[in-house]
N, C-alpha and C positions, 0 to 999 in steps of 0.2 A: 580508532579507527574512523576516518574523515572520508567521504565520498561526496563529488559535487551534485552529485544527480538525485540525493535523498538523503533523509534526515535520520542517523544512525545512532542509536543507544543500546546500550544493554543493562538488563536488569537483575538483580540477583534474586533470580526467582528459577524455581523449576519453569519446562515449556506450560504443563498443565496449569501452573500460577498465571504464568503470563497469561495463558487464555482466558482463564477466568477475569481477569483484571481488563483487557482488550476488547471483549465480544461487548460488555454492557459500555464502555467506552464511543465505539463507535455510532450505538442508536444513540447515543445522548449527544453526540456532535453532527447527528442526521445523517450520515453514513450508512448504504445496506450492502451488504455481502451480495456481489450479484455471480461471482466464482470462488471455489475454495478448491486449490491443488494441493494435495498431500505428497511430497515428494516421497517420504518415505515409504507411503504405502504404493507408488508408482514403482519404484526403482524396486521394490521387493518382487511385486507382479510381473513386471516386465522382464526385469535384467536378473529375478533373484537375488539382488544385492541389499544386505542390510544398512543401510542408511541412520543418520541421527534424523531425531524430527525436523523438520523442515519444510513450511506451509507457506505459501500464496495466498494472499485474500484480492478479490477484485472488487477492489470500494469505486462504490457510485453515490454520487450526491445528484440525484436525480434533476434537481432544476438546472446546476451546472451544466449536468452532463445536455441536457436539452439545448442551452444556451450557446453549448460551444457547436454543438452538430448544426444550429441554425446558422451561424457564423462561416463553418466550413465543414461542410459536409463530409470529406473523409477523414476527419478527425475521432471516428470508431478505430481505425488503427492505432490511436493513442490510449483509448481508455479499454477497460477502465482506469484507475489509478490504482496502483499496487502497494500492497504492503508486504511484507514478509517477516515472520516469526521462525527463527531457529534455533537449535543448541548449539551454543557457544562455549565449550568446557564446560563448566559447573555453572554457568550464567544463561540466558535466555536475550540474545539478538532481537530488536525490533527495528526493523528499519522501512520508511515510509518514501515513495519517490516526491521528487519534487515535480508538477506539471509545468513550471516555468521551463525548465530544462528543456523537458520532452517537446512543448509546443514552440519554442525557439525554433528547432530544426524545421518547421511548418512555414516559418515567414510569411506569417499571415499575423499584420499588427493588431486586427480587430479581436482575435483571441487573446491579447496580452491583460485586458483586464477581467476576464473569466479564469484564465490559468492563475492570476495574482491572488484573485477571491478564494479557488479552489485551495491554492498554497499556503494562503492564511489559516485556511480552515483546519487544514491538514495537520497545520505545525501546531494550532492549538490541540488539535485531540493529541498528536505526538507527545506535546509538553505533559500532558494530563495523564499519564498513563509512565506511573512510577512502580 
């Protein structure tokens, strides 16, 4: 599966095993989890639907977020950078957004360097998850 707006991979691991690998990696690469949405729990609670494990993590690199907000006050609509982790058959999918794709829609050239920096950092994080 290829997507233009994110980096995608499938791990030959359970959801719980993947989480154990991912969480320490986030810290190692300087990302903080600022939001965590458990869709399985929300769908059960609000819709009484049994859904697969599917978590949306809002990641923040504080220095980059500060730099971005200083260049474009409304950039908060595009923050944080999202990572999704979900069950995919007997594997676990890990998908990380590409900040450059999101930032391009704003048309603010000053953000290009920040977006490139964050995307490079996210790609290194993504590549380290196996």
